[in-house]
C-alpha positions in Angstrom: -15.4 -9.1 8.9 -12.9 -11.7 7.8 -10.7 -12.8 4.9 -10.8 -16.4 4.0 -10.2 -18.8 1.1 -13.0 -18.9 -1.5 -13.9 -21.9 -3.6 -15.9 -22.6 -6.8 -19.2 -22.1 -4.9 -18.2 -18.5 -4.3 -17.0 -17.9 -7.9 -20.1 -16.0 -9.2 -20.0 -13.6 -6.3 -16.3 -12.9 -6.3 -16.3 -12.7 -10.2 -18.9 -9.9 -9.8 -16.7 -8.1 -7.2 -13.8 -8.3 -9.6 -15.8 -6.9 -12.6 -17.4 -4.1 -10.6 -14.1 -3.1 -9.0 -12.1 -3.1 -12.2 -14.9 -1.3 -14.1 -13.8 1.9 -12.4 -10.3 1.4 -13.6 -11.5 0.7 -17.1 -13.6 3.8 -17.1 -10.7 5.9 -15.8 -8.4 4.8 -18.5 -10.9 4.6 -21.4 -10.7 0.8 -21.6 -13.5 -0.9 -23.5 -14.2 -4.4 -24.8 -13.1 -3.1 -28.2 -9.7 -1.7 -27.3 -8.8 -4.3 -24.6 -11.2 -7.3 -24.5 -8.9 -9.2 -22.2 -9.0 -6.6 -19.4 -10.1 -8.0 -16.1 -13.2 -5.8 -16.0 -14.6 -8.0 -18.7 -13.6 -11.4 -17.3 -16.3 -14.1 -17.4 -17.0 -16.7 -14.7 -15.7 -19.4 -17.0 -12.4 -17.6 -17.5 -12.0 -17.3 -13.8 -12.9 -20.9 -13.3 -10.1 -21.8 -15.7 -7.6 -20.2 -13.4 -8.6 -22.3 -10.4 -6.2 -25.1 -9.6 -3.7 -26.2 -7.0 -1.4 -23.3 -7.6 -4.1 -20.7 -7.4 -5.1 -19.3 -4.0 -8.2 -17.2 -4.0 -9.4 -15.1 -1.0 -12.5 -13.2 -0.3 -13.0 -10.3 2.2 -16.4 -11.0 3.8 -18.4 -8.3 5.5 -21.8 -9.4 6.9 -21.6 -12.6 4.9 -21.0 -10.7 1.6 -17.8 -10.7 -0.4 -16.7 -7.1 -0.8 -13.1 -7.7 -1.7 -11.0 -10.3 -3.5 -7.3 -11.1 -4.1 -5.5 -14.1 -5.5 -2.0 -15.5 -5.3 -0.7 -17.8 -8.0 2.4 -19.9 -7.2 5.0 -19.2 -9.9 7.5 -21.7 -8.5 10.8 -21.0 -6.7 9.1 -19.2 -3.8 7.6 -16.5 -6.1 3.9 -15.7 -6.1 2.0 -13.5 -8.5 -0.7 -11.4 -6.8 -3.6 -10.6 -9.0 -7.2 -9.4 -9.2 -6.9 -7.4 -5.9 -10.3 -5.8 -5.8 -12.6 -3.9 -3.4 -16.1 -2.9 -4.3 -16.2 0.9 -4.9 -18.5 1.6 -2.0 -16.1 -0.1 0.4 -12.9 1.7 -0.8 -10.8 3.9 1.4 -11.7 1.9 4.5 -8.4 -0.1 4.6 -10.0 -3.3 3.2 -7.4 -3.2 0.4 -4.6 -2.9 2.9 -6.0 -5.8 4.8 -6.1 -7.9 1.7 -2.6 -7.0 0.9 -1.3 -7.8 4.4 -3.2 -11.1 4.2 -1.5 -12.0 0.9 1.9 -11.1 2.4 1.3 -13.4 5.4 -0.1 -16.2 3.2 2.9 -16.0 0.9 5.2 -16.5 4.0 3.0 -19.4 5.2 3.2 -21.0 1.8 7.0 -20.8 2.0 7.3 -18.0 -0.5 9.8 -15.2 -0.5 8.4 -12.8 -3.2 5.2 -11.4 -4.5 5.1 -10.0 -8.0 2.3 -8.0 -9.7 1.5 -6.1 -12.8 -0.5 -2.9 -13.4 -1.2 -0.2 -15.8 2.0 1.9 -15.5 0.1 5.2 -16.0 -1.9 4.4 -12.8 0.4 6.3 -10.6 -2.0 6.4 -7.7 -2.0 2.6 -7.6 1.8 2.4 -8.1 2.3 4.8 -5.2 -0.1 2.8 -3.0 1.9 -0.4 -3.6 5.2 1.5 -3.0 3.9 2.8 0.3 3.3 -0.9 1.3 6.8 -2.1 0.6 6.6 -2.9 -3.2 9.4 -1.9 -5.5 9.0 -1.0 -9.1 10.9 -3.6 -11.3 10.3 -2.2 -14.8 7.9 -2.0 -17.6 6.9 -4.0 -20.6 4.7 -3.4 -23.7 2.5 -6.4 -24.7 0.9 -6.6 -28.1 -2.5 -7.4 -26.7 -2.5 -4.5 -24.1 -2.9 -0.9 -25.2 -1.0 0.4 -22.2 2.5 0.1 -20.8 2.5 -2.5 -18.1 4.5 -1.9 -14.9 5.8 -4.5 -12.6 6.4 -4.4 -8.9 7.6 -6.9 -6.3 7.6 -7.3 -2.6 10.3 -9.4 -0.9 9.8 -11.1 2.5 13.1 -9.6 3.7 11.8 -6.1 3.1 9.4 -6.4 6.1 12.3 -6.9 8.5 
């Protein structure tokens, strides 16, 4: 078991991990291609490939050579990183793989000279919100986007909070 950087050669595998993982979120909240075509559960390999670049840091959680989890950090400048697409395949959930990915992203942010991780989520997903809060993230507010049928919550983690 290890977390390591993933590249374009891994993209089809980690794209499928993202889609399968977020499909459960989509189902829980009644998200479909019709009411939210841009939701991550419907992302294509090509759309993910478009995110890749020097400011995009993608990580896979490998178990027995298979990617079972994924997370990405995007450098937003000024020491801030956006964490997105944190995903663990449903059959591997509740085994602390998500926490391991989160801890890895925190450590990598510090290694990259960052001081803050930001993230967005469906505000009504209180279970996820509480999970992030239990791991040092603080709620920063909400925003309604025209293209999103849900209120989006924001959270952040500051390096100094780990003191």
